C-alpha positions in Angstrom: -15.3 -40.8 -0.9 -13.4 -43.8 0.5 -12.1 -44.2 4.0 -8.5 -43.1 4.3 -7.9 -46.0 6.9 -9.6 -49.0 5.4 -10.7 -48.0 1.9 -14.4 -48.7 2.5 -17.0 -46.2 1.2 -17.8 -43.4 3.6 -21.2 -41.8 4.0 -22.1 -38.2 4.8 -23.6 -38.1 8.3 -27.2 -36.7 7.9 -27.5 -33.1 9.1 -23.8 -32.8 9.6 -20.7 -31.7 7.7 -18.6 -34.8 8.0 -18.3 -38.4 6.8 -18.1 -41.7 8.6 -17.0 -45.2 7.7 -19.5 -47.9 8.6 -16.7 -50.5 8.6 -14.0 -49.0 10.8 -15.9 -46.0 12.3 -13.4 -43.4 11.1 -14.6 -39.8 10.8 -13.5 -37.4 8.1 -14.1 -33.7 8.4 -13.6 -31.9 5.1 -11.3 -28.9 5.0 -12.7 -25.5 4.5 -11.9 -23.6 1.3 -10.7 -20.0 1.4 -14.2 -19.0 0.5 -15.5 -20.6 3.8 -17.0 -23.7 2.0 -16.7 -27.3 3.4 -16.9 -29.3 0.2 -19.0 -32.4 0.8 -18.7 -33.7 -2.7 -22.2 -35.2 -2.9 -23.9 -34.3 -6.3 -26.8 -31.9 -6.0 -28.2 -32.4 -9.5 -27.5 -28.9 -10.8 -24.9 -27.4 -13.1 -22.8 -24.3 -12.5 -24.3 -21.3 -14.3 -20.8 -20.1 -15.2 -18.8 -23.1 -16.4 -21.5 -25.8 -16.6 -19.6 -28.1 -14.3 -21.7 -30.3 -12.0 -22.3 -28.7 -8.6 -21.6 -30.6 -5.4 -22.9 -30.1 -1.9 -21.1 -27.8 0.4 -21.6 -26.2 3.7 -21.0 -22.6 4.7 -21.5 -21.8 8.4 -23.7 -24.9 8.7 -25.9 -23.9 5.7 -26.0 -26.2 2.7 -24.9 -24.7 -0.6 -24.1 -25.8 -4.1 -20.4 -25.5 -4.9 -18.5 -25.6 -8.2 -15.2 -27.4 -7.8 -14.0 -26.0 -11.2 -14.7 -22.2 -10.9 -15.3 -22.3 -7.1 -18.6 -20.4 -7.3 -21.3 -20.8 -4.6 -25.1 -21.3 -5.1 -27.0 -20.5 -2.0 -30.6 -20.0 -0.8 -31.2 -16.3 -0.8 -33.2 -16.3 2.4 -30.4 -18.1 4.4 -27.6 -15.9 2.9 -28.1 -13.1 5.4 -27.6 -15.5 8.3 -24.5 -17.0 6.6 -23.0 -13.5 6.2 -23.9 -12.5 9.8 -22.3 -15.7 11.2 -19.2 -15.5 9.2 -18.6 -11.8 9.9 -19.1 -12.3 13.6 -16.5 -15.2 13.6 -13.9 -13.3 11.5 -10.6 -13.0 13.2 -8.5 -11.3 10.4 -8.3 -7.5 9.9 -11.0 -6.0 7.7 -10.0 -5.4 4.1 -11.2 -2.4 2.1 -13.4 -3.6 -0.7 -12.3 -3.2 -4.3 -14.4 -1.0 -6.6 -17.4 -2.6 -8.3 -16.7 -4.1 -11.7 -19.5 -2.5 -13.6 -18.9 -4.7 -16.7 -20.3 -7.6 -14.6 -23.7 -6.0 -14.7 -24.0 -6.9 -18.4 -23.5 -10.7 -18.0 -26.5 -13.0 -18.0 -26.4 -16.4 -16.2 -29.1 -19.0 -16.3 -30.5 -20.1 -13.0 -29.2 -23.6 -12.4 -32.6 -24.7 -11.1 -35.2 -23.2 -13.4 -33.1 -22.0 -16.4 -34.4 -18.4 -16.4 -31.9 -15.6 -16.6 -30.8 -14.5 -13.2 -31.0 -10.8 -12.2 -27.6 -9.1 -11.9 -27.2 -6.3 -9.4 -24.9 -4.8 -6.8 -25.1 -6.5 -3.4 -26.3 -3.8 -1.0 -24.5 -5.3 2.0 -20.8 -5.1 2.8 -18.2 -6.0 0.3 -18.8 -4.1 -2.9 -19.8 -7.1 -5.1 -22.1 -7.8 -8.0 -24.4 -10.8 -7.4 -26.7 -12.9 -9.5 -30.1 -13.8 -8.1 -33.2 -15.8 -9.2 -36.4 -14.3 -7.8 -38.4 -17.4 -8.8 -36.2 -19.9 -7.1 -34.8 -17.6 -4.3 -31.2 -18.6 -5.2 -28.1 -16.4 -5.3 -24.9 -17.1 -7.2 -21.6 -15.9 -5.8 -18.4 -16.0 -7.9 -15.2 -17.2 -6.3 -13.9 -14.6 -3.8 -17.2 -12.7 -3.5 -18.2 -14.3 -0.2 -14.8 -13.5 1.3 -15.1 -9.9 0.1 -18.4 -9.6 2.1 -17.0 -11.3 5.2 -13.7 -9.3 5.2 -15.4 -5.9 4.5 -15.1 -3.1 7.1 -17.8 -2.6 9.7 -18.0 -6.0 11.2 -18.0 -6.5 15.0 -14.4 -6.7 16.2 -15.0 -7.0 19.9 -12.9 -10.2 20.3 
């Protein structure tokens, strides 16, 4: 990424979700996608299990994820996923949306884990949102298709005491 002010290369600030220019000290804060991802555009060295496009770094609720700019899927650490869901649902300001019925045909698909190459397990997500997820037990990774994280965040039952 180049600086919008001077054109010099920008660097991602370690431990944060923004870029800075060493030449003119400009800061750039990436916009958030409709799926709650701040796309940081740094390569992560893995390919999308769905469309094979290179994944880039992203951030969801302060947690690093892999993001596919082509199909807009999200690769996340399974252990941190519950915290991401809890944070996003507590911050939600829009009305809850009733989840759509589960698409049972998705249970038949088989995706390779982007990290180890083994086939990921496909199963219903047993939290809010009525989605089918793909997980790798060996790598502790979870794959979410575009829109699935929003379905979880927008599902009924979240704390609305705002």
